[in-house]
C-alpha positions as CSV (number, residue, x, y, z in Angstrom):
1,M,-38.9,-60.0,-56.4
2,A,-40.2,-56.9,-57.8
3,A,-39.7,-55.8,-61.5
4,G,-37.4,-53.0,-60.2
5,G,-35.2,-55.6,-58.4
6,S,-35.0,-57.5,-61.7
7,V,-33.8,-54.5,-63.5
8,A,-31.3,-53.7,-60.7
9,L,-30.0,-57.2,-60.6
10,A,-29.6,-57.4,-64.4
11,L,-27.7,-54.1,-64.4
12,I,-25.4,-55.2,-61.5
13,R,-24.6,-58.5,-63.4
14,W,-23.9,-56.7,-66.8
15,V,-21.5,-54.2,-65.0
16,H,-19.9,-57.0,-63.1
17,T,-19.6,-59.1,-66.3
18,A,-17.9,-56.0,-67.9
19,I,-15.5,-55.6,-65.1
20,Y,-14.6,-59.1,-65.1
21,V,-13.8,-58.9,-68.7
22,V,-11.8,-55.8,-68.5
23,M,-9.9,-57.1,-65.4
24,A,-9.3,-60.4,-67.3
25,G,-7.8,-58.4,-70.0
26,S,-5.6,-56.4,-67.8
27,T,-4.2,-59.6,-66.2
28,F,-3.3,-61.1,-69.5
29,M,-1.8,-57.7,-70.6
30,L,0.4,-57.8,-67.6
31,L,1.6,-61.3,-68.3
32,Y,2.2,-60.3,-72.0
33,A,4.4,-57.5,-70.8
34,G,6.2,-59.5,-68.3
35,V,7.0,-62.2,-71.0
36,T,7.7,-60.2,-74.0
37,G,9.1,-56.9,-72.3
38,A,6.5,-54.9,-74.1
39,S,5.4,-51.7,-72.3
40,G,3.5,-48.5,-73.1
41,P,0.5,-46.8,-71.7
42,W,-1.7,-49.8,-71.8
43,L,0.6,-51.5,-69.3
44,W,0.1,-48.5,-66.8
45,V,-3.7,-48.7,-67.3
46,A,-3.6,-52.5,-66.7
47,L,-1.4,-51.9,-63.5
48,I,-3.6,-49.3,-62.1
49,L,-6.8,-51.3,-62.9
50,L,-5.4,-54.3,-61.1
51,A,-4.0,-52.4,-58.2
52,I,-7.7,-50.8,-57.8
53,E,-9.3,-54.2,-58.1
54,S,-7.0,-55.7,-55.4
55,V,-7.5,-52.8,-53.0
56,V,-11.3,-53.2,-53.4
57,F,-11.2,-56.9,-53.0
58,V,-8.9,-56.9,-50.0
59,G,-10.6,-53.9,-48.5
60,N,-14.1,-55.8,-48.6
61,G,-12.8,-58.9,-46.7
62,M,-11.6,-60.8,-49.8
63,K,-15.1,-60.8,-51.4
64,C,-16.4,-58.9,-54.3
65,P,-18.7,-56.2,-53.2
66,L,-20.7,-56.7,-56.3
67,T,-21.4,-60.2,-55.6
68,E,-22.8,-59.0,-52.1
69,L,-24.9,-56.3,-53.9
70,A,-26.3,-58.9,-56.4
71,V,-27.5,-61.0,-53.5
72,R,-29.2,-57.9,-51.9
73,H,-31.0,-57.4,-55.2
74,G,-32.3,-61.0,-55.4
75,A,-29.5,-63.2,-56.8
76,T,-29.6,-66.7,-55.4
77,S,-26.5,-68.1,-54.0
78,G,-24.5,-70.4,-56.1
79,R,-21.3,-70.4,-58.3
80,V,-22.7,-68.1,-61.2
81,F,-25.4,-65.7,-60.1
82,D,-23.7,-62.3,-60.0
83,T,-22.5,-62.3,-63.7
84,F,-23.7,-63.4,-67.2
85,L,-20.6,-65.7,-67.7
86,P,-20.8,-69.5,-67.6
87,E,-19.6,-71.2,-64.4
88,I,-16.7,-72.9,-66.3
89,A,-15.2,-69.3,-66.8
90,T,-15.7,-68.2,-63.3
91,R,-15.2,-71.1,-61.0
92,Y,-11.5,-70.5,-60.2
93,T,-11.3,-66.8,-60.9
94,F,-9.3,-65.8,-58.1
95,R,-6.7,-68.8,-58.2
96,F,-6.5,-68.6,-62.0
97,F,-6.0,-64.7,-62.4
98,G,-4.3,-64.2,-59.1
99,T,-1.6,-66.6,-60.3
100,I,-1.2,-65.0,-63.7
101,M,-1.2,-61.5,-62.1
102,V,1.5,-62.6,-59.6
103,V,3.6,-64.2,-62.4
104,G,3.2,-61.3,-64.7
105,L,4.1,-58.8,-62.0
106,V,7.2,-60.5,-61.0
107,L,8.3,-60.7,-64.6
108,V,7.6,-57.0,-65.1
109,L,9.3,-56.1,-62.0
110,G,12.1,-58.4,-62.8
111,R,12.6,-56.5,-66.3
112,W,12.3,-53.1,-64.6
113,I,15.1,-53.9,-62.1
114,G,17.2,-55.7,-64.6
115,V,17.1,-59.1,-63.4
116,I,15.4,-60.4,-66.4
117,G,16.7,-59.3,-69.9
């Protein structure tokens, strides 16, 4: 792999790691809002980010486009090759955060329509 490929891959991994952290935070914000009834501009930001992430993910065939980009720039296949996070933190990302997102969304929507007090 050429030096440019190494720099490009490192940049992709940093961007992907940052997005991962922001999206994890957004997911927990949604759950927090659902459990506590808290709201504010941060909830809307989290909802918008999660909606964008979901559309991108679904629109890319249930795969992250940054993972494919990392492979094109020299990342080798395996569990953790497209971020700087340890495998234990990313192994069950979609199951874990998908479940939290759905629970948070159900709770927030339940509060908004008055089913949950």
